[in-house]
C-alpha positions as CSV (number, residue, x, y, z in Angstrom):
1,M,-14.2,12.4,7.0
2,Q,-12.1,12.4,3.9
3,S,-12.5,10.1,1.0
4,P,-9.3,8.0,0.2
5,G,-7.2,8.8,-2.9
6,S,-7.2,6.4,-5.7
7,Y,-3.9,5.1,-7.3
8,D,-3.6,1.8,-9.3
9,I,-0.5,-0.3,-9.0
10,T,1.1,-3.1,-10.9
11,I,2.8,-6.1,-9.0
12,Y,5.3,-8.0,-11.0
13,Q,5.3,-11.7,-9.9
14,G,8.7,-12.7,-8.3
15,A,10.0,-9.2,-8.0
16,T,10.1,-6.8,-5.0
17,F,7.3,-4.3,-4.9
18,E,7.8,-0.8,-3.4
19,L,5.6,2.0,-3.4
20,E,6.8,5.3,-1.8
21,L,4.2,7.7,-0.6
22,E,3.9,11.1,1.0
23,Y,0.8,12.2,3.0
24,A,0.0,15.9,2.5
25,D,-3.1,18.0,3.5
26,E,-5.5,19.8,1.2
27,N,-2.9,22.6,0.8
28,N,-0.2,20.1,-0.3
29,T,1.6,20.6,3.0
30,P,3.3,17.4,4.3
31,V,1.6,16.0,7.4
32,N,3.7,15.2,10.4
33,M,2.9,11.6,11.1
34,S,4.7,11.2,14.4
35,G,2.6,8.8,16.6
36,Y,0.6,7.5,13.5
37,T,0.6,3.9,12.2
38,V,0.1,2.9,8.6
39,S,-1.1,-0.6,7.3
40,G,-2.0,-1.9,4.0
41,Q,-3.5,-5.0,2.4
42,L,-3.9,-6.5,-0.9
43,W,-7.1,-8.6,-1.5
44,N,-8.7,-10.4,-4.6
45,R,-11.1,-8.4,-6.6
46,L,-14.1,-9.8,-4.7
47,G,-12.6,-8.9,-1.4
48,T,-13.0,-12.6,-0.2
49,S,-9.4,-13.6,0.0
50,R,-6.4,-11.6,1.5
51,L,-3.4,-12.0,-1.1
52,A,-0.8,-10.1,0.9
53,T,-0.1,-7.6,3.7
54,F,2.3,-4.9,2.9
55,T,5.3,-4.1,5.2
56,T,5.4,-0.5,6.1
57,Q,8.4,1.6,6.6
58,W,8.7,5.2,7.6
59,T,11.4,7.1,5.4
60,V,10.6,10.7,6.8
61,Q,7.8,10.4,9.4
62,V,7.7,14.0,10.2
63,S,7.2,14.8,6.6
64,G,4.6,12.0,6.2
65,M,6.9,10.0,3.9
66,F,6.6,6.2,4.1
67,K,7.1,3.1,1.9
68,L,4.9,0.1,1.2
69,T,6.7,-3.1,0.4
70,L,6.0,-6.7,-0.7
71,P,9.1,-9.0,-0.8
72,A,9.7,-11.2,-3.9
73,S,8.9,-14.2,-1.8
74,T,5.3,-12.7,-1.3
75,T,4.8,-11.5,-5.0
76,S,6.0,-15.0,-6.3
77,G,2.7,-16.4,-4.8
78,I,0.3,-13.8,-6.3
79,T,-1.4,-14.9,-9.3
80,E,-4.4,-12.8,-9.7
81,Q,-5.6,-9.2,-10.0
82,G,-6.8,-7.5,-6.8
83,R,-7.6,-4.3,-4.9
84,Y,-5.4,-2.8,-2.2
85,D,-5.9,-0.1,0.4
86,V,-4.0,1.7,3.0
87,L,-5.2,2.5,6.4
88,I,-4.0,5.3,8.7
89,T,-4.4,5.3,12.5
90,E,-3.8,8.7,14.2
91,P,-2.3,9.0,17.7
92,G,-5.8,9.3,19.3
93,G,-7.1,6.1,17.5
94,T,-9.0,7.7,14.7
95,K,-8.7,5.5,11.6
96,Y,-9.3,6.3,7.9
97,Y,-8.4,5.1,4.6
98,L,-5.6,7.2,2.9
99,L,-5.5,5.3,-0.5
100,E,-7.0,2.6,-2.5
101,G,-6.8,1.2,-6.0
102,A,-6.6,-1.7,-8.3
103,A,-3.7,-4.0,-8.2
104,Q,-2.7,-5.4,-11.6
105,W,-0.7,-8.5,-11.6
106,N,2.0,-9.1,-14.2
107,P,3.7,-12.7,-14.4
108,G,6.8,-11.0,-16.2
109,L,8.8,-13.0,-18.7
110,S,11.9,-13.8,-16.6
111,Y,10.3,-15.2,-13.5
112,R,9.2,-18.7,-13.6
113,P,8.8,-20.6,-10.2
């Protein structure tokens, strides 16, 4: 079992958040993710409250490319730092975490609900 990669993100309150990712193997060869599913969630730092669930969209599935998105309507309600992770499910049902990290929150200057 592989350990997930680590990548910290910043989410700006009231703005659409997008993170484009490419899954590659240990030789940096893109993984054909046909039949795979991807999910991701954002939780508070203690892991006791889910703050958001990412929408996932394939950009080039046969090359392991996908995008995680939080719409502005979701980020407008996020008001604290947290942690996120990305869970991969292979066609046979095996699940593992691909990525995890801190999620910084930035209220920005232009957004005021």
